[in-house]
N, C-alpha and C positions, 0 to 999 in steps of 0.2 A: 602414448597419449597420456595423459596426466590425470588422476581421480583426485579432486578435491570436495569438501565438503557442497554442497549443494548443483553437483554439476548434474546436467540436464540428463539424461536418462536414468540417473540413479534415485533408492530409493531416498536421501537426504534432499534430493534438488527436490522430488512432489515431495516429503513433508513441507517444505520451506515454501515452496509454489503455493501446497494448501493452509497454512499459518498465513501468508500473504492476503488470499481471496476468504479467510473468513474476521481476519483482524480489520481488513476493509470492507466488510457484509458488517459487520457489528458495530461498526464507527458511523457505516448510511443511518442502521435501524434502530441506534440511540440518537443520532442526531433528527432524524424522520420521527420518533417518538417527541421529542421536545414540541411544544408549543414555543412561536415567535422564531423559530429559526431560520425564516424566510425574510425576516425587516434586513438582516444581512447576507450582503454577495458573498462578503468571505468564507459564508456556511453553504450558501449554494454551490459553491465553487467547491470546501471539502468533498460536499455530494459528488458533485460530476468527476471530478480526478479518485475518487474511490470506487466510483462506477467502470470507468475506465481501466485502472487499475484489478476487478474482479475480475473484466474482462480480460484482460490481458495472463493475469496470473491463473487464473482458470484454462485458459486456453493452453498455457503451457503447462500444466498439470497432466489437461489428458493429452495432449503432448510426452509428456513424460512418463505417463500410468501405460501409451500405447509402444514406447521406445521399452520401458519393463518385459512389458506380456510380450513382447517379439523378441528381446534380449537384442537389441540394434544401438549403434554406437551412434550416440547427434554429436560426436564431436569434428563433424567439417568445419573447414573454416567461414561459410557459406552461412551455415546453418549458427553459429556462436555468434558471425557479426549480425546479424537481424536480434541472438535475442542480445547481444550486449545493446544497441541500439535500442531497442524495443524497452530494456530498461531502466535504462536514460534516462527515455523520453518518459517513462511515466514516474521513472524517483523523481526527476525535478518535478514535475507537474503535483507529485504528490506532497514533495517540501513544501512547494511553494504556498498549497491550499491549506496544510496545517500549520505553518508559521503564521497565516494569517489568520486561520480561528480560530490561533493562539491569541495575536494580538488581541482581537477581539472579543478573547473571554476577561482575560489580562484588563482589557479596557471597561467592559460589562463590570467584570468582579471590583477593581478596585480603584479606579478614576467616579464613573459615575454610581456608583452605589446599586449600581441595578440588582444585584442579587440577593442583597442583605433586607428588597421589599418584601414583602411578602406574596405581592403580587405576580412576582415573576420570579416562582419556581424553580425554572428551566436547566438554570445556571449550573447546576450539577451533572445534569445531561449532555450540556455543554462539554464540558470540563472532559467527562469520560469519552468520549466523541473524538477529541480531538485527541486524547493522551494513546485511543485505541488507532487513531490514523499516525500518530507518531513509532508507533509498535510495527503497523503494517509498514513504511517507510523503509524502517531498519532493517524489516525482512528483507525489502526488498534492496536494499544501499549491499546487503549480509549477498545477497543474489548478482547485481551487478557488479561487485565488485571479484567475484568467483569467473564469473564470465568474460571478464576482462581478463584477469590472470589465463584462463584458458584458452582464449584466442591468440595470445602475445606468446601460448608458449607450442601451438598448433604451426 
């Protein structure tokens, strides 16, 4: 049994999942607080993707808490396969949503000069929300990488 940073059933895995969950929730909260987010499909997709990531990360954080409490080993091939597939799916969706939203933010800021007008101040909130989504995706990518290597070693 290998012990890597972010392994399921370890404190580092719990911290990694809670980080994913909190950054995704912050991204959604900031995006929802910005007026006019619903005008862009990419922003709505970001909210949906981060919502899925919150559900996935929170569920695995609860599994990690239970495993820590009961001192159980979660490194079984079937469980790791489920974790790998779930992490890959949510990771790809999160990266796609964050990238699409970043493209819209760049379009608004640089090409359309949407952010320079006084009428549309939510551009900063859009940028912060997208940055938080990328941080959440990065933590999910670490988790996905660790799960993949654990599955290969089992």
